[in-house]
C-alpha positions as CSV (number, residue, x, y, z in Angstrom):
1,M,50.4,-88.7,41.2
2,N,49.7,-85.3,39.6
3,K,46.3,-83.7,39.2
4,P,46.1,-83.9,35.3
5,L,46.7,-87.6,35.5
6,V,43.9,-88.1,38.0
7,L,41.6,-86.2,35.8
8,S,42.6,-88.3,32.8
9,L,41.8,-91.5,34.6
10,V,38.5,-90.2,35.7
11,T,37.6,-89.1,32.2
12,A,38.7,-92.4,30.7
13,A,36.7,-94.4,33.2
14,L,33.6,-92.3,32.4
15,L,34.1,-92.7,28.7
16,S,34.6,-96.5,28.9
17,T,31.3,-96.9,30.7
18,T,29.2,-94.5,28.7
19,A,26.0,-96.0,27.3
20,L,25.7,-96.4,23.5
21,N,22.9,-93.9,23.4
22,A,24.9,-91.0,24.9
23,D,24.7,-87.6,23.3
24,N,28.2,-87.9,21.7
25,T,28.4,-89.8,18.4
26,M,30.3,-93.1,18.2
27,Y,33.0,-91.4,16.2
28,D,33.4,-88.6,18.8
29,R,33.6,-91.1,21.7
30,F,36.2,-93.1,19.9
31,Q,38.2,-89.9,19.3
32,Q,37.9,-88.8,22.9
33,M,39.0,-92.2,24.2
34,E,41.9,-92.3,21.9
35,L,42.9,-88.8,23.0
36,Q,42.7,-89.8,26.7
37,M,44.9,-92.8,26.0
38,K,47.4,-90.7,24.2
39,Q,47.5,-88.2,27.2
40,M,47.9,-91.0,29.7
41,K,50.7,-92.5,27.7
42,Q,52.4,-89.1,27.6
43,E,52.0,-88.8,31.3
44,L,53.3,-92.3,31.8
45,D,56.3,-91.5,29.7
46,A,56.9,-88.3,31.7
47,L,56.6,-90.2,35.0
48,K,59.1,-92.8,33.7
49,A,61.5,-90.0,32.7
50,E,61.1,-88.4,36.1
51,K,61.7,-91.7,37.8
52,A,64.9,-92.2,35.7
53,A,66.1,-88.7,36.5
54,S,65.4,-89.3,40.2
55,A,67.2,-92.6,40.1
56,E,70.2,-90.9,38.4
57,A,70.2,-88.1,41.1
58,S,70.0,-90.8,43.8
59,D,72.9,-92.6,42.3
60,E,75.0,-89.4,42.2
61,E,74.0,-88.6,45.8
62,A,74.9,-92.1,46.8
63,D,78.3,-91.7,45.1
64,D,78.8,-88.4,47.0
65,E,77.8,-90.1,50.2
66,A,80.3,-92.9,49.6
67,D,83.0,-90.4,49.0
68,A,82.1,-88.6,52.1
69,E,82.1,-91.9,54.0
70,E,85.6,-92.6,52.9
71,S,86.7,-89.1,53.9
72,D,84.6,-88.3,56.9
73,N,83.7,-91.9,58.1
74,E,80.0,-91.0,58.8
75,D,77.8,-93.1,61.0
76,E,76.7,-96.5,59.4
77,D,73.1,-96.3,60.8
78,A,72.5,-92.9,59.1
79,K,73.5,-94.5,55.7
80,A,71.2,-97.4,56.3
81,A,68.2,-95.1,57.0
82,A,68.9,-93.1,53.9
83,S,69.0,-96.3,51.9
84,D,65.7,-97.5,53.3
85,D,64.1,-94.1,52.4
86,N,65.4,-94.4,48.8
87,E,64.0,-98.0,48.5
88,E,60.6,-96.9,49.8
89,A,60.5,-94.0,47.2
90,D,61.4,-96.4,44.4
91,D,58.7,-98.8,45.5
92,E,56.1,-96.0,45.5
93,D,57.2,-94.8,42.1
94,E,56.9,-98.4,40.8
95,D,53.4,-98.7,42.3
96,D,52.4,-95.5,40.5
97,E,53.8,-96.7,37.2
98,E,52.1,-100.1,37.4
99,S,48.8,-98.4,38.3
100,I,49.0,-96.1,35.3
101,E,50.0,-99.0,33.0
102,D,47.1,-101.0,34.3
103,K,44.7,-98.1,33.6
104,V,46.1,-97.7,30.1
105,T,45.8,-101.4,29.4
106,E,42.2,-101.4,30.7
107,L,41.2,-98.4,28.6
108,Q,42.8,-100.1,25.5
109,E,40.8,-103.2,26.2
110,N,37.6,-101.1,26.5
111,V,38.2,-99.5,23.2
112,S,39.0,-102.8,21.6
113,E,35.8,-104.3,23.0
114,L,33.7,-101.4,21.9
115,N,35.2,-101.6,18.4
116,R,34.4,-105.3,18.3
117,N,30.9,-104.8,19.4
118,T,30.3,-102.1,16.8
119,N,32.4,-103.3,13.8
120,G,35.6,-105.2,14.4
121,S,34.4,-108.8,14.6
122,H,30.7,-108.2,14.2
123,L,28.6,-106.9,11.3
124,K,30.6,-105.4,8.5
125,F,29.2,-103.8,5.3
126,A,30.6,-103.5,1.8
127,V,28.9,-101.9,-1.2
128,D,29.0,-102.8,-4.9
129,Y,27.3,-100.4,-7.3
130,R,27.4,-100.7,-11.1
131,F,26.0,-98.5,-13.9
132,A,25.7,-100.2,-17.3
133,I,24.6,-99.1,-20.7
134,E,23.9,-101.7,-23.3
135,N,23.1,-101.9,-27.0
136,L,20.8,-104.9,-27.5
137,D,20.1,-106.3,-31.0
138,Y,17.9,-109.3,-32.0
139,K,17.3,-110.8,-35.4
140,M,14.2,-112.9,-35.5
141,A,13.8,-116.1,-37.6
142,D,11.5,-114.4,-40.1
143,G,14.2,-111.7,-40.7
144,S,12.6,-109.0,-38.6
145,K,14.6,-107.1,-36.0
146,A,14.2,-105.9,-32.4
147,K,16.6,-103.7,-30.6
148,N,17.4,-101.2,-27.8
149,D,20.2,-98.8,-28.6
150,A,20.8,-97.6,-25.0
151,F,19.3,-99.8,-22.3
152,M,20.6,-98.4,-19.0
153,T,20.6,-100.1,-15.6
154,N,21.5,-99.5,-11.9
155,R,22.7,-102.5,-10.0
156,F,23.5,-102.3,-6.3
157,W,24.6,-105.0,-3.9
158,M,25.1,-104.5,-0.1
159,N,27.3,-107.2,1.4
160,M,27.1,-108.1,5.1
161,S,29.2,-110.4,7.3
162,W,29.4,-111.1,11.0
163,A,32.0,-113.3,12.6
164,A,30.5,-114.3,15.9
165,T,33.3,-116.8,16.7
166,D,36.3,-118.3,15.0
167,N,34.1,-121.1,13.8
168,L,30.7,-119.4,13.2
169,S,29.9,-116.5,10.8
170,F,27.0,-114.9,9.1
171,H,26.9,-113.7,5.5
172,G,24.3,-111.9,3.5
173,Q,23.7,-109.8,0.4
174,L,20.9,-107.3,-0.4
175,A,20.3,-106.5,-4.1
176,Y,18.7,-103.8,-6.2
177,N,18.6,-104.1,-10.0
178,K,16.5,-101.7,-12.1
179,A,16.3,-100.0,-15.5
180,F,16.5,-96.2,-15.6
181,G,13.0,-94.9,-15.1
182,Q,9.7,-96.7,-15.5
183,R,9.7,-99.3,-18.3
184,S,6.8,-98.7,-20.7
185,G,6.4,-102.4,-21.5
186,A,6.6,-103.8,-17.9
187,S,2.9,-104.3,-17.6
188,D,2.8,-106.9,-20.4
189,P,1.3,-110.0,-18.7
190,S,2.9,-112.5,-21.2
191,S,6.3,-112.4,-19.5
192,S,6.7,-109.6,-17.1
193,S,5.3,-111.7,-14.2
194,L,8.4,-113.9,-14.4
195,E,10.8,-111.0,-13.8
196,G,10.1,-111.4,-10.1
197,F,10.4,-115.2,-10.3
198,D,12.3,-116.5,-7.2
199,W,15.2,-117.9,-9.2
200,V,16.1,-114.7,-11.0
201,A,14.5,-111.7,-9.3
202,N,17.8,-110.1,-8.3
203,E,19.4,-110.6,-11.7
204,N,16.7,-108.9,-13.7
205,A,16.3,-105.2,-14.3
206,Y,13.0,-105.4,-12.4
207,D,11.7,-102.7,-10.0
208,D,13.0,-100.4,-7.3
209,T,12.6,-103.0,-4.5
210,I,15.6,-104.1,-2.4
211,R,15.6,-107.9,-2.0
212,V,17.6,-110.5,-0.3
213,R,20.0,-112.1,-2.8
214,S,21.7,-114.4,-0.3
215,V,21.6,-114.9,3.5
216,Y,23.2,-117.8,5.4
217,F,25.3,-118.8,8.3
218,L,28.6,-120.8,7.9
219,Y,30.1,-123.1,10.5
220,K,33.7,-124.3,9.9
221,D,36.1,-126.6,11.9
222,D,39.5,-128.1,11.4
223,E,38.5,-131.6,12.4
224,F,35.5,-133.8,11.7
225,V,34.6,-136.3,14.4
226,G,38.3,-136.5,15.4
227,A,39.7,-136.9,11.8
228,D,42.1,-134.4,10.3
229,M,39.5,-133.2,7.8
230,P,38.5,-129.5,7.7
231,W,34.8,-129.1,7.0
232,T,32.0,-126.6,6.7
233,F,28.3,-126.5,7.0
234,S,25.9,-123.8,5.8
235,I,22.2,-123.3,5.4
236,G,20.1,-120.4,4.0
237,R,19.6,-118.6,0.7
238,R,22.6,-119.8,-1.2
239,P,25.3,-117.7,-2.9
240,S,24.6,-119.8,-6.0
241,T,25.0,-117.3,-8.9
242,N,28.2,-116.2,-10.7
243,G,29.8,-119.5,-10.1
244,H,33.1,-120.9,-11.4
245,L,34.2,-119.9,-14.9
246,I,31.3,-117.5,-15.5
247,N,32.8,-115.3,-12.7
248,L,35.9,-114.5,-14.8
249,R,34.1,-112.2,-17.3
250,D,31.9,-110.9,-14.4
251,D,35.0,-109.9,-12.5
252,D,33.7,-111.5,-9.3
253,H,35.0,-114.1,-6.8
254,P,33.3,-117.5,-7.8
255,S,30.5,-118.9,-5.8
256,S,30.4,-122.7,-5.4
257,P,28.4,-124.0,-8.3
258,M,29.9,-124.4,-11.8
259,G,28.3,-121.7,-13.9
260,H,28.2,-124.0,-17.0
261,S,25.2,-125.9,-15.7
262,I,23.7,-124.0,-12.8
263,N,23.5,-120.2,-12.1
264,V,20.3,-119.5,-10.3
265,E,19.1,-118.3,-6.8
266,F,17.8,-121.0,-4.5
267,D,17.4,-121.8,-0.8
268,G,19.2,-124.8,0.7
269,L,22.2,-126.1,2.5
270,S,25.7,-127.4,1.9
271,A,28.5,-129.3,3.6
272,K,32.1,-129.4,2.4
273,F,34.8,-131.8,3.5
274,V,38.5,-131.2,2.6
275,L,40.2,-134.5,1.9
276,E,43.7,-133.2,1.2
277,N,45.2,-134.0,4.6
278,I,43.8,-137.6,4.5
279,T,44.6,-138.5,0.9
280,G,47.7,-136.3,0.4
281,V,46.2,-135.0,-2.9
282,N,46.5,-131.3,-3.4
283,G,43.2,-129.4,-3.0
284,M,40.9,-132.5,-3.0
285,Y,37.5,-131.9,-1.5
286,V,33.9,-133.0,-1.8
287,K,30.9,-130.7,-1.2
288,F,27.3,-131.9,-0.8
289,C,24.5,-129.5,-1.7
290,A,20.7,-129.6,-1.6
291,G,18.0,-127.0,-2.2
292,R,14.4,-126.2,-2.8
293,G,13.3,-124.2,-5.9
294,M,9.5,-124.3,-5.2
295,S,7.5,-125.1,-2.1
296,N,4.1,-126.7,-2.4
297,A,2.2,-124.8,0.3
298,A,-1.2,-123.2,0.6
299,P,-1.4,-119.4,1.2
300,K,-1.4,-118.0,4.7
301,F,-5.1,-116.9,4.8
302,T,-6.8,-120.2,4.0
303,S,-8.5,-122.7,6.3
304,T,-5.2,-124.7,6.4
305,P,-2.3,-122.2,6.1
306,Y,0.8,-123.6,4.4
307,A,-0.6,-127.1,4.1
308,S,0.4,-129.1,1.0
309,V,-1.9,-128.4,-1.9
310,E,-3.1,-131.6,-3.6
311,N,-5.2,-130.5,-6.5
312,G,-4.0,-128.2,-9.3
313,A,-0.7,-127.2,-7.6
314,N,2.9,-128.1,-8.5
315,P,4.7,-130.3,-6.1
316,N,8.0,-129.3,-4.4
317,I,11.0,-128.7,-6.7
318,D,14.1,-130.1,-5.0
319,L,17.7,-130.3,-6.1
320,A,20.5,-132.4,-4.7
321,G,24.0,-132.9,-5.9
322,L,27.7,-132.8,-5.1
323,I,30.9,-131.1,-6.2
324,F,34.0,-133.2,-6.3
325,V,37.5,-131.6,-6.9
326,P,40.0,-134.4,-7.3
327,Y,43.0,-132.1,-7.7
328,N,43.8,-128.4,-7.3
329,D,47.4,-127.2,-6.7
330,G,46.6,-123.6,-7.1
331,Q,47.7,-123.5,-10.7
332,Y,46.0,-126.5,-12.3
333,S,42.6,-127.9,-11.1
334,I,40.1,-130.5,-12.2
335,N,36.5,-129.9,-11.0
336,T,33.4,-132.0,-11.4
337,Q,29.7,-131.5,-10.5
338,Y,26.6,-133.6,-10.5
339,Y,23.0,-132.8,-9.5
340,Y,19.5,-134.1,-10.0
341,A,16.4,-131.8,-9.9
342,N,12.9,-133.2,-9.7
343,N,9.4,-131.9,-10.5
344,L,10.7,-129.4,-13.0
345,I,8.1,-127.1,-14.7
346,D,7.0,-125.6,-17.9
347,A,4.5,-122.9,-18.8
348,V,1.0,-124.0,-19.5
349,N,0.8,-121.3,-22.1
350,P,4.1,-119.8,-23.3
351,S,2.4,-116.7,-24.6
352,N,0.9,-115.9,-21.2
353,Y,2.9,-117.1,-18.2
354,T,0.1,-116.0,-15.8
355,A,-1.7,-119.2,-16.8
356,G,0.6,-121.2,-14.5
357,F,2.9,-124.2,-14.8
358,D,2.8,-127.9,-15.5
359,T,5.1,-130.3,-13.7
360,V,6.9,-132.3,-16.5
361,G,9.7,-134.3,-14.9
362,G,13.3,-134.3,-13.5
363,M,16.8,-133.8,-14.9
364,H,20.3,-135.1,-14.3
365,S,23.2,-132.8,-14.9
366,I,27.0,-133.7,-15.1
367,T,29.8,-131.1,-15.5
368,A,33.6,-131.3,-15.5
369,N,36.2,-128.7,-16.3
370,F,40.0,-128.1,-16.3
371,I,41.4,-124.7,-15.3
372,A,44.9,-123.4,-15.6
373,N,45.7,-120.3,-13.6
374,G,48.9,-119.6,-15.4
375,I,50.3,-121.6,-18.4
376,G,53.6,-123.3,-17.8
377,D,56.2,-122.2,-15.3
378,G,58.3,-119.2,-16.1
379,I,57.9,-119.4,-19.8
380,S,57.0,-115.7,-19.9
381,D,55.3,-113.2,-17.6
382,F,52.4,-113.1,-20.0
383,L,51.7,-116.8,-19.8
384,D,52.2,-116.8,-16.1
385,D,49.4,-114.4,-15.7
386,T,47.1,-116.1,-18.3
387,T,44.1,-118.2,-17.4
388,F,42.7,-120.9,-19.6
389,F,39.8,-123.3,-19.1
390,I,37.8,-125.9,-20.9
391,S,34.5,-127.3,-19.7
392,G,32.1,-130.0,-20.8
393,A,28.5,-130.6,-19.5
394,M,25.7,-133.1,-20.2
395,S,22.0,-133.0,-19.3
396,I,19.7,-136.0,-19.3
397,T,15.9,-135.5,-19.0
398,D,13.7,-137.7,-16.8
399,P,10.1,-137.0,-17.9
400,N,7.1,-138.1,-16.0
401,K,4.6,-140.5,-17.6
402,S,2.3,-137.8,-18.9
403,H,4.7,-135.3,-20.4
404,G,7.5,-134.9,-22.8
405,M,10.5,-132.6,-22.1
406,L,12.4,-130.3,-24.5
407,G,10.3,-131.3,-27.5
408,S,10.4,-135.1,-26.9
409,N,7.6,-137.6,-27.0
410,I,5.8,-138.4,-23.7
411,G,8.1,-140.3,-21.4
412,E,11.0,-140.1,-23.7
413,S,14.4,-139.1,-22.2
414,K,16.7,-136.8,-24.2
415,T,20.5,-136.2,-23.7
416,G,22.1,-132.8,-24.4
417,Y,25.6,-131.7,-24.2
418,S,27.6,-128.5,-24.2
419,Y,31.3,-127.5,-24.3
420,W,32.9,-124.2,-23.4
421,V,36.4,-122.9,-23.8
422,G,37.9,-119.5,-22.7
423,T,41.0,-117.6,-21.8
424,Q,41.7,-114.4,-19.8
425,F,45.0,-112.7,-20.2
426,P,46.9,-109.5,-19.3
427,S,46.0,-106.3,-21.2
428,L,48.4,-105.4,-24.0
429,I,47.5,-101.7,-23.7
430,S,47.5,-101.1,-19.9
431,E,49.2,-102.4,-16.9
432,E,46.3,-103.8,-14.8
433,G,43.6,-104.5,-17.4
434,R,42.4,-108.0,-18.4
435,W,41.1,-109.3,-21.8
436,G,38.9,-112.3,-22.2
437,L,37.7,-114.5,-25.0
438,E,35.1,-117.3,-24.7
439,Y,33.2,-119.7,-27.0
440,N,30.5,-122.2,-26.1
441,H,28.3,-124.6,-28.1
442,G,25.1,-126.4,-27.1
443,S,23.3,-129.3,-28.8
444,Q,19.6,-129.6,-29.6
445,Y,18.6,-131.0,-26.2
446,W,21.1,-129.2,-24.0
447,R,19.5,-127.7,-20.9
448,S,21.2,-125.8,-18.1
449,I,19.6,-124.0,-15.2
450,T,21.4,-120.7,-15.7
451,Y,18.6,-118.2,-15.8
452,A,20.4,-115.8,-13.5
453,E,23.4,-115.4,-15.7
454,D,24.3,-111.8,-16.1
455,T,23.6,-111.5,-19.8
456,N,20.5,-109.5,-20.7
457,I,19.9,-111.1,-24.1
458,G,19.7,-114.5,-22.4
459,S,22.1,-117.0,-20.9
460,K,24.9,-117.6,-23.3
461,V,25.9,-121.0,-21.8
462,A,22.3,-122.1,-22.2
463,A,22.4,-121.5,-26.0
464,R,21.4,-124.4,-28.3
465,G,23.8,-123.2,-30.9
466,D,27.0,-121.1,-30.7
467,A,28.0,-118.2,-28.5
468,Y,31.0,-115.9,-28.7
469,E,32.2,-113.4,-26.2
470,A,35.0,-110.9,-25.8
471,Y,35.6,-108.4,-23.0
472,F,38.0,-106.0,-21.5
473,T,38.1,-105.1,-17.8
474,E,40.2,-102.1,-16.6
475,P,40.8,-101.0,-13.0
476,L,40.6,-97.2,-12.7
477,V,41.2,-96.6,-9.0
478,E,43.0,-99.6,-7.4
479,D,40.3,-102.3,-7.0
480,I,37.6,-99.8,-6.1
481,L,36.6,-98.3,-9.4
482,S,36.7,-100.2,-12.7
483,L,35.1,-100.3,-16.1
484,Q,34.3,-103.1,-18.6
485,I,33.4,-103.3,-22.2
486,R,31.9,-106.6,-23.3
487,Y,30.5,-108.0,-26.5
488,T,28.3,-111.1,-26.6
489,Y,27.0,-112.8,-29.8
490,I,24.6,-115.8,-29.8
491,D,23.7,-117.7,-32.9
492,Y,20.8,-120.0,-32.1
493,K,20.4,-123.2,-34.0
494,Y,17.4,-124.5,-32.0
495,T,14.5,-122.9,-30.2
496,G,13.8,-122.9,-26.5
497,S,17.3,-122.1,-25.1
498,N,15.9,-119.8,-22.4
499,G,12.7,-121.5,-21.8
500,F,11.7,-124.0,-19.1
501,F,11.8,-127.8,-19.2
502,G,8.7,-129.1,-21.1
503,N,7.4,-129.1,-24.6
504,T,6.0,-125.6,-24.6
505,S,8.5,-122.9,-23.7
506,G,11.4,-125.4,-23.7
507,N,10.5,-127.1,-27.0
508,S,13.6,-127.6,-29.1
509,M,13.0,-127.2,-32.9
510,E,15.6,-126.7,-35.6
511,I,15.1,-123.0,-36.6
512,S,16.1,-123.5,-40.2
513,K,13.2,-126.0,-40.7
514,I,10.4,-123.9,-39.1
515,T,7.8,-122.8,-41.7
516,N,5.0,-121.3,-39.6
517,P,5.2,-117.5,-40.1
518,T,3.8,-116.8,-36.6
519,T,6.4,-119.1,-35.0
520,L,9.2,-117.5,-37.1
521,S,8.2,-114.0,-35.9
522,Q,8.5,-115.1,-32.3
523,V,11.8,-117.1,-32.4
524,V,15.1,-115.3,-31.9
525,D,17.7,-116.5,-34.5
526,K,20.6,-114.3,-33.5
527,A,21.3,-111.9,-30.6
528,Q,24.1,-109.6,-29.6
529,D,24.8,-107.4,-26.6
530,I,27.4,-104.6,-26.4
531,R,27.7,-103.5,-22.8
532,F,29.8,-100.9,-21.1
533,Y,29.8,-100.5,-17.3
534,I,31.5,-98.6,-14.6
535,R,31.6,-100.2,-11.2
536,Y,32.4,-99.0,-7.6
537,R,33.2,-101.6,-4.9
538,Y,34.4,-100.9,-1.4
């Protein structure tokens, strides 16, 4: 074995065992290791070529010896000795070659392991930054107006994932969402305290703090107690915003919940069971979810830290439900969702949220939708690439014995409903762009829990009235850089669409019948949002 090869092996061995805190950077060490592997492979190829040339020369020599044997009749013992010498040389060359190949393989494994430990199958990062400028316009019920011609925001998400095994992984997302500069009205105690509310803190243009938007682990397996039923289990801060249907205009992959009735951050768990293999029905699955929206617990520095508070405190707010998908063949799907939330709240004083909350009761929610990812089969390229959906939802209040909900009498249950239709289709003016049109309507007692919807004038699907939306999304640089222009218009028929659940902020009154001048000046009759954004994702 030649001297350069020995030096290469020594260098490779040193590099493969160097500690992570060595002077060289990780990138430099990777570069050096890859260079050494390249050199070793070149030397291995050279050795193989040398061996092949030697074998060819030996064959020629053997042919010459054979000719000489025929002509000169040399001694048989001399030929046997020469043959033994050639075999020993071949064995030595093969040993050298195998040794080099083993070293190369070992070095490759070391590089692969180092790559896994630093990136490959461990913690991975992705960034999502969006700049948006919006024109916000409100018409109050008394005819007055409020507006912001150029409201600018920075939104940043940092996504993290870590696959520890084939079955177990970690996922997280940090978020920052802030208006440009310091907002002059942010100290108003009547409502600014709610911008940091646990359900919506990452969706509001709040402050310059980076917060956890979601963090959870996910376990998945192909069998459940021996049955051919793939399943998953997860617990943590849920990826529960930008769910199905609302994700289309947001240009995001959907999270689990149906955005028609729930779009809010919360902490909880879920378990999904895929029933397709058992039932033979395409895409059938059921998913159980549970979460806590408020914990009844004393502060840390009290005589009984984190004990339940009995007097003057709101009890736990818990939510439990299920998602059932009876059919999904990839093109057409039917989706249903039910949940019940207990101990829901309303502001004691809607003009000053710092006064605290009352517990008013619970609520049932039922949602179902139909989605077509492509209309027909081969009718036209345009229809093949068009998405259409229709969704219906119903809310049923369950007030406690001392409160009304949404403007009802004490203990009186109210049922609300909403329907929502939309389509997204290929752009007619560019190759990769997408257009979208949507409309939704909500009745007087409709209530969703969609405070985290990405609409700065208020959740459109929560509207008790009519909402219209049109948008255009255009990729600029592959799927990395994109822009969107979106127009949202909401015509409210009843008050309280973006309030809580009781008879104060959630009170539903027909706007056209309000006569109190003070109330009229505080009620939004119509709202519109024209938004432009440019977004970087990688």
